[in-house]
N, C-alpha and C positions, 0 to 999 in steps of 0.2 A: 827810639823813643819812644819812652812811657810817658801814656798823658791820662794828666787826673781832671778834673772838675776847676781848677785855677790855674794849676802848675804843668810845666811840660818839665821832665827829667831825661836828661841825654848823656847817654854814655859815652864817656872819654875813652876810656882804657884804662889799659893800669896805673893804677897812680905813680908807679914809679919803674924802670926796669928791676925786672927778678920779684917785684909785687905779686902776690896771690888775689887783689882786692881791685877795684876798679875806683876810678872817680867817674863822680856823675855831676854834670851843671845842670842849675834848676834857674830854672826861665818862666816866666810869667805868659800866662799862657796865650793872652790877647795881644801883647806886645810885645814878645820875643825876648825881653827885656832880661838881663843875667842879673841874679841875684844873690847868686849862694853857690856853695856847690856840698855834694854828700861825699864823703868816704871815711873808711874804714880808720877806727879809734882804735888801735890796738890795746890801751887800759882798760879799754869797758867793752871790749872784743865784739863791737857793733861799730853799724854804720852811725854817723850822727851829720847834722845837719851843720856847715860852716857861712857866717855871711863873710862879703867882701870888705877888704880894708877899704874905709872911707867913705862910706856906703852905707846910706840910712835906709832902712827896712820896716816896712809897715806891714803887720800878719793883722787879718782878724784869725776868731775862734777857728774859722772854718779853714783856712789857709795850714796854720798849728797843726789841726790834724792831721790834714794831707799829707804835711813834711811830717808828721808822726810817723801815720802809715808807710810812707815810701822806705824812711830808716828801718824800720819794724820788716816790709817786705823785704827790702834788701840783704839783711842782715838774716833773714832764715833762708831765704835763696841761697847766699853766701855758705850758711853752716850745713844745709842740706846737698851741698857737691859733693 
């Protein structure tokens, strides 16, 4: 599990069978509430954040920066394999 200031990122394994990239669940650090996922968006060739359907997400600028950092970190990690 990857831990930031406000968020925890849990690796769930491969996005699908035969995939080269992983699925990550995004949780609120204090309550362990799942509020989204990070997975590979092939058209942009990078990891992106996806909200859950029918789920209200409230993020301040620090959470948005942290999410952006995680997406960039996971993308660079994948490309450097």
